[in-house]
PyMOL Python script that loads the backbone (N, CA, C, O; Angstrom):
from pymol import cmd

cmd.read_pdbstr("""\
ATOM      1  N   MET A   1     -11.271 -16.648  22.808  1.00  0.00           N
ATOM      2  CA  MET A   1     -12.219 -15.775  21.909  1.00  0.00           C
ATOM      3  C   MET A   1     -11.581 -14.424  21.580  1.00  0.00           C
ATOM      4  O   MET A   1     -11.199 -13.618  22.428  1.00  0.00           O
ATOM      5  N   PRO A   2     -11.520 -14.292  20.482  1.00  0.00           N
ATOM      6  CA  PRO A   2     -10.762 -12.898  19.894  1.00  0.00           C
ATOM      7  C   PRO A   2     -11.145 -11.836  20.554  1.00  0.00           C
ATOM      8  O   PRO A   2     -12.323 -11.820  20.910  1.00  0.00           O
ATOM      9  N   THR A   3     -10.474 -10.935  20.818  1.00  0.00           N
ATOM     10  CA  THR A   3     -10.916  -9.476  21.452  1.00  0.00           C
ATOM     11  C   THR A   3     -10.331  -8.242  20.941  1.00  0.00           C
ATOM     12  O   THR A   3      -9.120  -8.314  20.728  1.00  0.00           O
ATOM     13  N   ILE A   4     -10.822  -7.278  20.728  1.00  0.00           N
ATOM     14  CA  ILE A   4     -10.580  -5.971  20.513  1.00  0.00           C
ATOM     15  C   ILE A   4     -10.741  -5.085  21.685  1.00  0.00           C
ATOM     16  O   ILE A   4     -11.832  -4.903  22.225  1.00  0.00           O
ATOM     17  N   PHE A   5      -9.552  -4.497  22.098  1.00  0.00           N
ATOM     18  CA  PHE A   5      -9.420  -3.738  23.460  1.00  0.00           C
ATOM     19  C   PHE A   5      -9.564  -2.027  22.918  1.00  0.00           C
ATOM     20  O   PHE A   5      -8.682  -1.577  22.187  1.00  0.00           O
ATOM     21  N   VAL A   6     -10.321  -1.464  23.193  1.00  0.00           N
ATOM     22  CA  VAL A   6     -10.599   0.118  22.644  1.00  0.00           C
ATOM     23  C   VAL A   6     -10.945   0.993  23.985  1.00  0.00           C
ATOM     24  O   VAL A   6     -11.636   0.630  24.937  1.00  0.00           O
ATOM     25  N   ARG A   7     -10.285   2.228  23.802  1.00  0.00           N
ATOM     26  CA  ARG A   7     -10.550   3.363  24.743  1.00  0.00           C
ATOM     27  C   ARG A   7     -11.657   4.501  24.205  1.00  0.00           C
ATOM     28  O   ARG A   7     -11.946   4.574  23.011  1.00  0.00           O
ATOM     29  N   GLU A   8     -12.075   5.128  24.929  1.00  0.00           N
ATOM     30  CA  GLU A   8     -12.639   6.285  24.479  1.00  0.00           C
ATOM     31  C   GLU A   8     -11.779   7.432  24.240  1.00  0.00           C
ATOM     32  O   GLU A   8     -10.963   7.604  25.145  1.00  0.00           O
ATOM     33  N   ARG A   9     -11.727   8.227  23.330  1.00  0.00           N
ATOM     34  CA  ARG A   9     -10.810   9.382  23.096  1.00  0.00           C
ATOM     35  C   ARG A   9     -11.632  10.425  24.295  1.00  0.00           C
ATOM     36  O   ARG A   9     -12.783  10.429  24.732  1.00  0.00           O
ATOM     37  N   ARG A  10     -10.310  11.349  24.584  1.00  0.00           N
ATOM     38  CA  ARG A  10     -10.582  12.324  25.780  1.00  0.00           C
ATOM     39  C   ARG A  10     -11.012  13.833  25.249  1.00  0.00           C
ATOM     40  O   ARG A  10     -11.582  14.717  25.888  1.00  0.00           O
ATOM     41  N   LYS A  11     -10.592  13.844  23.981  1.00  0.00           N
ATOM     42  CA  LYS A  11     -10.965  15.179  23.354  1.00  0.00           C
ATOM     43  C   LYS A  11     -12.367  15.249  22.519  1.00  0.00           C
ATOM     44  O   LYS A  11     -12.753  16.285  21.976  1.00  0.00           O
ATOM     45  N   VAL A  12     -12.930  14.267  22.494  1.00  0.00           N
ATOM     46  CA  VAL A  12     -14.090  14.314  21.803  1.00  0.00           C
ATOM     47  C   VAL A  12     -15.283  14.596  22.656  1.00  0.00           C
ATOM     48  O   VAL A  12     -15.355  14.066  23.765  1.00  0.00           O
ATOM     49  N   GLU A  13     -16.377  15.518  22.152  1.00  0.00           N
ATOM     50  CA  GLU A  13     -17.390  16.007  22.827  1.00  0.00           C
ATOM     51  C   GLU A  13     -18.618  15.376  22.422  1.00  0.00           C
ATOM     52  O   GLU A  13     -18.678  14.942  21.271  1.00  0.00           O
ATOM     53  N   ALA A  14     -19.577  15.261  23.165  1.00  0.00           N
ATOM     54  CA  ALA A  14     -20.717  14.508  22.983  1.00  0.00           C
ATOM     55  C   ALA A  14     -21.597  15.375  21.685  1.00  0.00           C
ATOM     56  O   ALA A  14     -22.048  16.513  21.810  1.00  0.00           O
ATOM     57  N   GLY A  15     -21.677  14.701  20.711  1.00  0.00           N
ATOM     58  CA  GLY A  15     -22.596  15.316  19.625  1.00  0.00           C
ATOM     59  C   GLY A  15     -21.646  15.501  18.274  1.00  0.00           C
ATOM     60  O   GLY A  15     -22.103  15.654  17.142  1.00  0.00           O
ATOM     61  N   GLU A  16     -20.101  15.452  18.647  1.00  0.00           N
ATOM     62  CA  GLU A  16     -19.238  16.049  17.492  1.00  0.00           C
ATOM     63  C   GLU A  16     -19.182  14.659  16.730  1.00  0.00           C
ATOM     64  O   GLU A  16     -19.284  13.544  17.242  1.00  0.00           O
ATOM     65  N   LYS A  17     -19.002  14.964  15.426  1.00  0.00           N
ATOM     66  CA  LYS A  17     -18.994  14.073  14.380  1.00  0.00           C
ATOM     67  C   LYS A  17     -17.509  13.532  14.175  1.00  0.00           C
ATOM     68  O   LYS A  17     -16.981  13.812  13.099  1.00  0.00           O
ATOM     69  N   LYS A  18     -16.840  12.844  15.026  1.00  0.00           N
ATOM     70  CA  LYS A  18     -15.454  12.418  14.982  1.00  0.00           C
ATOM     71  C   LYS A  18     -15.647  11.285  15.712  1.00  0.00           C
ATOM     72  O   LYS A  18     -16.505  11.018  16.554  1.00  0.00           O
ATOM     73  N   PRO A  19     -14.434  10.443  15.135  1.00  0.00           N
ATOM     74  CA  PRO A  19     -14.451   9.011  15.634  1.00  0.00           C
ATOM     75  C   PRO A  19     -14.078   9.267  17.088  1.00  0.00           C
ATOM     76  O   PRO A  19     -13.345  10.171  17.490  1.00  0.00           O
ATOM     77  N   ARG A  20     -14.753   8.245  17.887  1.00  0.00           N
ATOM     78  CA  ARG A  20     -14.896   8.285  19.525  1.00  0.00           C
ATOM     79  C   ARG A  20     -13.832   7.422  19.991  1.00  0.00           C
ATOM     80  O   ARG A  20     -13.227   7.765  21.007  1.00  0.00           O
ATOM     81  N   PHE A  21     -13.549   6.467  19.462  1.00  0.00           N
ATOM     82  CA  PHE A  21     -12.612   5.293  20.035  1.00  0.00           C
ATOM     83  C   PHE A  21     -11.159   5.155  19.371  1.00  0.00           C
ATOM     84  O   PHE A  21     -10.840   5.566  18.256  1.00  0.00           O
ATOM     85  N   ARG A  22     -10.425   4.549  20.211  1.00  0.00           N
ATOM     86  CA  ARG A  22      -8.909   4.402  19.633  1.00  0.00           C
ATOM     87  C   ARG A  22      -8.678   3.091  20.217  1.00  0.00           C
ATOM     88  O   ARG A  22      -8.807   2.865  21.420  1.00  0.00           O
ATOM     89  N   VAL A  23      -8.235   1.974  19.091  1.00  0.00           N
ATOM     90  CA  VAL A  23      -8.182   0.939  19.596  1.00  0.00           C
ATOM     91  C   VAL A  23      -6.425   0.627  20.344  1.00  0.00           C
ATOM     92  O   VAL A  23      -5.362   1.001  19.850  1.00  0.00           O
ATOM     93  N   VAL A  24      -6.581   0.003  21.372  1.00  0.00           N
ATOM     94  CA  VAL A  24      -5.494  -0.163  22.291  1.00  0.00           C
ATOM     95  C   VAL A  24      -4.786  -1.477  22.031  1.00  0.00           C
ATOM     96  O   VAL A  24      -3.592  -1.639  22.283  1.00  0.00           O
ATOM     97  N   GLY A  25      -5.602  -2.442  21.497  1.00  0.00           N
ATOM     98  CA  GLY A  25      -4.896  -3.795  21.184  1.00  0.00           C
ATOM     99  C   GLY A  25      -5.689  -4.616  20.931  1.00  0.00           C
ATOM    100  O   GLY A  25      -6.895  -4.407  21.063  1.00  0.00           O
ATOM    101  N   VAL A  26      -5.182  -5.765  20.499  1.00  0.00           N
ATOM    102  CA  VAL A  26      -5.956  -7.239  20.164  1.00  0.00           C
ATOM    103  C   VAL A  26      -5.449  -8.224  20.626  1.00  0.00           C
ATOM    104  O   VAL A  26      -4.222  -8.314  20.660  1.00  0.00           O
ATOM    105  N   HIS A  27      -6.355  -9.333  21.155  1.00  0.00           N
ATOM    106  CA  HIS A  27      -5.992 -10.404  21.478  1.00  0.00           C
ATOM    107  C   HIS A  27      -6.496 -12.002  20.815  1.00  0.00           C
ATOM    108  O   HIS A  27      -7.650 -12.428  20.765  1.00  0.00           O
ATOM    109  N   ASP A  28      -5.391 -12.608  20.403  1.00  0.00           N
ATOM    110  CA  ASP A  28      -5.974 -13.662  19.748  1.00  0.00           C
ATOM    111  C   ASP A  28      -6.664 -13.495  18.315  1.00  0.00           C
ATOM    112  O   ASP A  28      -7.546 -14.228  17.868  1.00  0.00           O
ATOM    113  N   LEU A  29      -6.091 -12.390  17.684  1.00  0.00           N
ATOM    114  CA  LEU A  29      -6.861 -12.245  16.468  1.00  0.00           C
ATOM    115  C   LEU A  29      -5.666 -11.624  15.462  1.00  0.00           C
ATOM    116  O   LEU A  29      -4.858 -10.834  15.949  1.00  0.00           O
ATOM    117  N   ASN A  30      -5.588 -11.961  14.210  1.00  0.00           N
ATOM    118  CA  ASN A  30      -4.482 -11.788  13.156  1.00  0.00           C
ATOM    119  C   ASN A  30      -5.235 -10.475  12.379  1.00  0.00           C
ATOM    120  O   ASN A  30      -5.882 -10.710  11.359  1.00  0.00           O
ATOM    121  N   LEU A  31      -5.135  -9.167  12.867  1.00  0.00           N
ATOM    122  CA  LEU A  31      -5.798  -8.026  12.510  1.00  0.00           C
ATOM    123  C   LEU A  31      -4.813  -6.815  12.725  1.00  0.00           C
ATOM    124  O   LEU A  31      -4.146  -6.540  13.723  1.00  0.00           O
ATOM    125  N   LYS A  32      -4.915  -6.107  11.401  1.00  0.00           N
ATOM    126  CA  LYS A  32      -4.158  -4.979  11.486  1.00  0.00           C
ATOM    127  C   LYS A  32      -5.223  -3.749  11.133  1.00  0.00           C
ATOM    128  O   LYS A  32      -6.076  -3.802  10.247  1.00  0.00           O
ATOM    129  N   ILE A  33      -4.987  -2.673  11.994  1.00  0.00           N
ATOM    130  CA  ILE A  33      -5.875  -1.655  11.845  1.00  0.00           C
ATOM    131  C   ILE A  33      -5.166  -0.184  11.433  1.00  0.00           C
ATOM    132  O   ILE A  33      -4.516   0.270  12.375  1.00  0.00           O
ATOM    133  N   TYR A  34      -5.156   0.391  10.607  1.00  0.00           N
ATOM    134  CA  TYR A  34      -4.387   1.250   9.887  1.00  0.00           C
ATOM    135  C   TYR A  34      -5.086   2.747  10.415  1.00  0.00           C
ATOM    136  O   TYR A  34      -4.470   3.751  10.057  1.00  0.00           O
ATOM    137  N   VAL A  35      -6.085   2.914  11.078  1.00  0.00           N
ATOM    138  CA  VAL A  35      -6.364   4.113  11.269  1.00  0.00           C
ATOM    139  C   VAL A  35      -6.256   4.521  12.746  1.00  0.00           C
ATOM    140  O   VAL A  35      -6.315   3.697  13.658  1.00  0.00           O
ATOM    141  N   GLU A  36      -6.081   5.942  12.942  1.00  0.00           N
ATOM    142  CA  GLU A  36      -5.744   6.107  14.552  1.00  0.00           C
ATOM    143  C   GLU A  36      -7.107   6.150  15.401  1.00  0.00           C
ATOM    144  O   GLU A  36      -7.196   5.787  16.574  1.00  0.00           O
ATOM    145  N   HIS A  37      -7.853   6.510  14.839  1.00  0.00           N
ATOM    146  CA  HIS A  37      -9.374   6.644  15.652  1.00  0.00           C
ATOM    147  C   HIS A  37     -10.460   5.956  14.872  1.00  0.00           C
ATOM    148  O   HIS A  37     -10.380   6.033  13.646  1.00  0.00           O
ATOM    149  N   ILE A  38     -11.343   5.375  15.339  1.00  0.00           N
ATOM    150  CA  ILE A  38     -12.226   4.499  15.013  1.00  0.00           C
ATOM    151  C   ILE A  38     -13.984   4.763  15.470  1.00  0.00           C
ATOM    152  O   ILE A  38     -14.285   5.275  16.548  1.00  0.00           O
ATOM    153  N   ARG A  39     -14.757   4.428  14.703  1.00  0.00           N
ATOM    154  CA  ARG A  39     -15.973   5.010  14.914  1.00  0.00           C
ATOM    155  C   ARG A  39     -16.731   3.250  15.754  1.00  0.00           C
ATOM    156  O   ARG A  39     -16.252   2.144  15.507  1.00  0.00           O
ATOM    157  N   LYS A  40     -17.700   3.447  16.516  1.00  0.00           N
ATOM    158  CA  LYS A  40     -18.486   2.334  17.050  1.00  0.00           C
ATOM    159  C   LYS A  40     -19.038   1.557  16.083  1.00  0.00           C
ATOM    160  O   LYS A  40     -18.968   0.355  16.336  1.00  0.00           O
ATOM    161  N   LYS A  41     -19.653   1.893  14.884  1.00  0.00           N
ATOM    162  CA  LYS A  41     -20.255   1.281  13.918  1.00  0.00           C
ATOM    163  C   LYS A  41     -19.103   0.211  13.202  1.00  0.00           C
ATOM    164  O   LYS A  41     -19.248  -0.978  12.920  1.00  0.00           O
ATOM    165  N   GLU A  42     -17.728   1.237  12.992  1.00  0.00           N
ATOM    166  CA  GLU A  42     -16.925   0.322  12.323  1.00  0.00           C
ATOM    167  C   GLU A  42     -16.403  -0.864  13.252  1.00  0.00           C
ATOM    168  O   GLU A  42     -16.295  -2.035  12.888  1.00  0.00           O
ATOM    169  N   LEU A  43     -16.114  -0.385  14.453  1.00  0.00           N
ATOM    170  CA  LEU A  43     -15.610  -1.486  15.579  1.00  0.00           C
ATOM    171  C   LEU A  43     -16.625  -2.615  15.284  1.00  0.00           C
ATOM    172  O   LEU A  43     -16.266  -3.721  14.881  1.00  0.00           O
ATOM    173  N   ASP A  44     -17.878  -2.282  15.503  1.00  0.00           N
ATOM    174  CA  ASP A  44     -18.760  -3.361  15.356  1.00  0.00           C
ATOM    175  C   ASP A  44     -18.925  -4.237  14.269  1.00  0.00           C
ATOM    176  O   ASP A  44     -19.406  -5.359  14.423  1.00  0.00           O
ATOM    177  N   GLN A  45     -18.540  -3.777  13.124  1.00  0.00           N
ATOM    178  CA  GLN A  45     -18.292  -4.443  11.793  1.00  0.00           C
ATOM    179  C   GLN A  45     -17.222  -5.443  11.801  1.00  0.00           C
ATOM    180  O   GLN A  45     -17.280  -6.595  11.372  1.00  0.00           O
ATOM    181  N   LEU A  46     -16.266  -4.856  12.335  1.00  0.00           N
ATOM    182  CA  LEU A  46     -14.553  -5.453  12.619  1.00  0.00           C
ATOM    183  C   LEU A  46     -15.280  -6.676  13.303  1.00  0.00           C
ATOM    184  O   LEU A  46     -15.247  -7.784  12.769  1.00  0.00           O
ATOM    185  N   ALA A  47     -15.849  -6.484  14.335  1.00  0.00           N
ATOM    186  CA  ALA A  47     -16.074  -7.691  15.427  1.00  0.00           C
ATOM    187  C   ALA A  47     -16.647  -8.733  14.795  1.00  0.00           C
ATOM    188  O   ALA A  47     -16.158  -9.862  14.844  1.00  0.00           O
ATOM    189  N   GLU A  48     -18.091  -8.352  13.934  1.00  0.00           N
ATOM    190  CA  GLU A  48     -18.693  -9.218  13.431  1.00  0.00           C
ATOM    191  C   GLU A  48     -18.064 -10.157  12.529  1.00  0.00           C
ATOM    192  O   GLU A  48     -18.101 -11.387  12.568  1.00  0.00           O
ATOM    193  N   ALA A  49     -17.370  -9.246  11.557  1.00  0.00           N
ATOM    194  CA  ALA A  49     -16.445 -10.054  10.367  1.00  0.00           C
ATOM    195  C   ALA A  49     -15.545 -10.950  10.918  1.00  0.00           C
ATOM    196  O   ALA A  49     -15.425 -12.039  10.357  1.00  0.00           O
ATOM    197  N   THR A  50     -14.798 -10.675  12.043  1.00  0.00           N
ATOM    198  CA  THR A  50     -13.710 -11.762  12.599  1.00  0.00           C
ATOM    199  C   THR A  50     -14.350 -12.588  13.886  1.00  0.00           C
ATOM    200  O   THR A  50     -13.823 -13.619  14.306  1.00  0.00           O
ATOM    201  N   GLY A  51     -15.231 -12.165  14.309  1.00  0.00           N
ATOM    202  CA  GLY A  51     -16.022 -12.970  15.255  1.00  0.00           C
ATOM    203  C   GLY A  51     -15.251 -12.792  16.725  1.00  0.00           C
ATOM    204  O   GLY A  51     -14.913 -13.605  17.585  1.00  0.00           O
ATOM    205  N   ALA A  52     -15.129 -11.305  16.601  1.00  0.00           N
ATOM    206  CA  ALA A  52     -14.336 -10.912  17.850  1.00  0.00           C
ATOM    207  C   ALA A  52     -15.333 -10.111  18.967  1.00  0.00           C
ATOM    208  O   ALA A  52     -16.494  -9.835  18.667  1.00  0.00           O
ATOM    209  N   SER A  53     -14.888  -9.851  19.976  1.00  0.00           N
ATOM    210  CA  SER A  53     -15.586  -9.286  20.884  1.00  0.00           C
ATOM    211  C   SER A  53     -14.984  -7.588  21.331  1.00  0.00           C
ATOM    212  O   SER A  53     -13.796  -7.376  21.573  1.00  0.00           O
ATOM    213  N   VAL A  54     -15.852  -6.712  21.364  1.00  0.00           N
ATOM    214  CA  VAL A  54     -15.172  -5.344  21.650  1.00  0.00           C
ATOM    215  C   VAL A  54     -15.358  -5.371  23.196  1.00  0.00           C
ATOM    216  O   VAL A  54     -16.428  -5.742  23.680  1.00  0.00           O
ATOM    217  N   VAL A  55     -14.146  -4.915  24.085  1.00  0.00           N
ATOM    218  CA  VAL A  55     -13.688  -4.326  25.338  1.00  0.00           C
ATOM    219  C   VAL A  55     -13.705  -2.989  25.578  1.00  0.00           C
ATOM    220  O   VAL A  55     -12.616  -2.550  25.210  1.00  0.00           O
ATOM    221  N   ILE A  56     -14.260  -2.283  25.928  1.00  0.00           N
ATOM    222  CA  ILE A  56     -14.135  -0.671  26.155  1.00  0.00           C
ATOM    223  C   ILE A  56     -13.302  -0.446  27.321  1.00  0.00           C
ATOM    224  O   ILE A  56     -13.878  -0.511  28.407  1.00  0.00           O
ATOM    225  N   LEU A  57     -12.026  -0.189  27.309  1.00  0.00           N
ATOM    226  CA  LEU A  57     -11.279  -0.040  28.635  1.00  0.00           C
ATOM    227  C   LEU A  57     -11.534   1.174  29.286  1.00  0.00           C
ATOM    228  O   LEU A  57     -11.517   2.180  28.577  1.00  0.00           O
ATOM    229  N   ARG A  58     -11.780   1.306  30.551  1.00  0.00           N
ATOM    230  CA  ARG A  58     -12.335   2.537  31.422  1.00  0.00           C
ATOM    231  C   ARG A  58     -10.729   3.038  31.730  1.00  0.00           C
ATOM    232  O   ARG A  58      -9.730   2.318  31.752  1.00  0.00           O
ATOM    233  N   GLY A  59     -10.817   4.547  31.965  1.00  0.00           N
ATOM    234  CA  GLY A  59      -9.905   5.123  32.785  1.00  0.00           C
ATOM    235  C   GLY A  59      -9.978   6.048  33.777  1.00  0.00           C
ATOM    236  O   GLY A  59     -11.143   6.316  34.068  1.00  0.00           O
ATOM    237  N   GLY A  60      -9.285   6.539  34.301  1.00  0.00           N
ATOM    238  CA  GLY A  60      -9.505   7.408  35.678  1.00  0.00           C
ATOM    239  C   GLY A  60      -9.412   6.787  37.010  1.00  0.00           C
ATOM    240  O   GLY A  60      -9.431   5.565  37.161  1.00  0.00           O
ATOM    241  N   LYS A  61      -9.341   7.398  37.707  1.00  0.00           N
ATOM    242  CA  LYS A  61      -9.181   6.899  39.474  1.00  0.00           C
ATOM    243  C   LYS A  61     -10.395   5.900  39.799  1.00  0.00           C
ATOM    244  O   LYS A  61     -10.215   4.736  40.155  1.00  0.00           O
ATOM    245  N   GLU A  62     -11.525   6.438  39.650  1.00  0.00           N
ATOM    246  CA  GLU A  62     -12.564   5.640  40.000  1.00  0.00           C
ATOM    247  C   GLU A  62     -13.135   4.514  39.217  1.00  0.00           C
ATOM    248  O   GLU A  62     -13.905   3.679  39.692  1.00  0.00           O
ATOM    249  N   GLU A  63     -12.660   4.542  37.832  1.00  0.00           N
ATOM    250  CA  GLU A  63     -13.050   3.396  37.063  1.00  0.00           C
ATOM    251  C   GLU A  63     -12.029   2.652  36.727  1.00  0.00           C
ATOM    252  O   GLU A  63     -11.302   3.038  35.812  1.00  0.00           O
ATOM    253  N   LYS A  64     -11.758   1.391  37.419  1.00  0.00           N
ATOM    254  CA  LYS A  64     -10.640   0.416  36.957  1.00  0.00           C
ATOM    255  C   LYS A  64     -11.286  -0.761  36.472  1.00  0.00           C
ATOM    256  O   LYS A  64     -10.607  -1.765  36.684  1.00  0.00           O
ATOM    257  N   GLU A  65     -12.437  -0.988  35.858  1.00  0.00           N
ATOM    258  CA  GLU A  65     -12.504  -2.253  35.242  1.00  0.00           C
ATOM    259  C   GLU A  65     -12.834  -2.231  33.861  1.00  0.00           C
ATOM    260  O   GLU A  65     -13.485  -1.287  33.414  1.00  0.00           O
ATOM    261  N   ALA A  66     -12.463  -3.153  33.144  1.00  0.00           N
ATOM    262  CA  ALA A  66     -13.007  -3.338  31.687  1.00  0.00           C
ATOM    263  C   ALA A  66     -14.455  -3.578  31.310  1.00  0.00           C
ATOM    264  O   ALA A  66     -14.817  -4.696  31.678  1.00  0.00           O
ATOM    265  N   VAL A  67     -15.326  -2.936  30.738  1.00  0.00           N
ATOM    266  CA  VAL A  67     -16.461  -3.280  30.249  1.00  0.00           C
ATOM    267  C   VAL A  67     -16.939  -3.744  29.039  1.00  0.00           C
ATOM    268  O   VAL A  67     -16.729  -2.891  28.176  1.00  0.00           O
ATOM    269  N   THR A  68     -17.477  -4.703  28.609  1.00  0.00           N
ATOM    270  CA  THR A  68     -18.014  -5.282  27.632  1.00  0.00           C
ATOM    271  C   THR A  68     -19.185  -4.424  26.918  1.00  0.00           C
ATOM    272  O   THR A  68     -20.103  -4.045  27.645  1.00  0.00           O
ATOM    273  N   LEU A  69     -19.216  -4.079  25.485  1.00  0.00           N
ATOM    274  CA  LEU A  69     -20.225  -3.018  25.082  1.00  0.00           C
ATOM    275  C   LEU A  69     -21.505  -3.965  25.100  1.00  0.00           C
ATOM    276  O   LEU A  69     -21.496  -5.153  24.777  1.00  0.00           O
ATOM    277  N   PRO A  70     -22.694  -3.177  25.567  1.00  0.00           N
ATOM    278  CA  PRO A  70     -23.986  -4.011  25.889  1.00  0.00           C
ATOM    279  C   PRO A  70     -24.393  -4.652  24.401  1.00  0.00           C
ATOM    280  O   PRO A  70     -25.214  -5.569  24.423  1.00  0.00           O
ATOM    281  N   ASP A  71     -23.897  -4.248  23.188  1.00  0.00           N
ATOM    282  CA  ASP A  71     -24.512  -4.729  21.979  1.00  0.00           C
ATOM    283  C   ASP A  71     -23.591  -6.173  21.782  1.00  0.00           C
ATOM    284  O   ASP A  71     -24.008  -7.049  21.024  1.00  0.00           O
ATOM    285  N   GLU A  72     -22.449  -6.316  22.451  1.00  0.00           N
ATOM    286  CA  GLU A  72     -21.893  -7.615  22.065  1.00  0.00           C
ATOM    287  C   GLU A  72     -22.199  -8.564  23.055  1.00  0.00           C
ATOM    288  O   GLU A  72     -22.034  -9.756  22.797  1.00  0.00           O
ATOM    289  N   LYS A  73     -22.643  -8.188  24.211  1.00  0.00           N
ATOM    290  CA  LYS A  73     -23.515  -9.463  24.973  1.00  0.00           C
ATOM    291  C   LYS A  73     -24.472  -9.928  24.542  1.00  0.00           C
ATOM    292  O   LYS A  73     -24.541 -11.157  24.570  1.00  0.00           O
ATOM    293  N   ALA A  74     -25.460  -9.254  24.040  1.00  0.00           N
ATOM    294  CA  ALA A  74     -26.694  -9.613  23.248  1.00  0.00           C
ATOM    295  C   ALA A  74     -26.249 -10.248  21.803  1.00  0.00           C
ATOM    296  O   ALA A  74     -27.148 -10.712  21.101  1.00  0.00           O
ATOM    297  N   ALA A  75     -25.087 -10.280  21.398  1.00  0.00           N
ATOM    298  CA  ALA A  75     -24.870 -10.855  20.270  1.00  0.00           C
ATOM    299  C   ALA A  75     -24.338 -12.274  20.243  1.00  0.00           C
ATOM    300  O   ALA A  75     -24.456 -13.137  19.372  1.00  0.00           O
ATOM    301  N   HIS A  76     -23.626 -12.304  21.596  1.00  0.00           N
ATOM    302  CA  HIS A  76     -22.793 -13.694  21.908  1.00  0.00           C
ATOM    303  C   HIS A  76     -23.349 -14.297  22.986  1.00  0.00           C
ATOM    304  O   HIS A  76     -22.889 -15.359  23.405  1.00  0.00           O
TER     305      HIS A  76
END
""", "prot")
cmd.dss("prot")
cmd.show_as("cartoon", "prot")
cmd.util.cbc("prot")
cmd.orient("prot")
């Protein structure tokens, strides 16, 4: 299944009107992304149009697993 891997930006505070995610990579998908940062709504639209799932990568010492967005679990 095609997958889009993203991570949350570090310098975005809650409530800011800046794109919150950065695309880290794609798997099994012919997709070029030309923006540096992207919003969740935009990710959801890309995933729906391409049939891909979105995986948010966790960072830090205590978070070591990748997590699928709750919206994507319900859609697939």
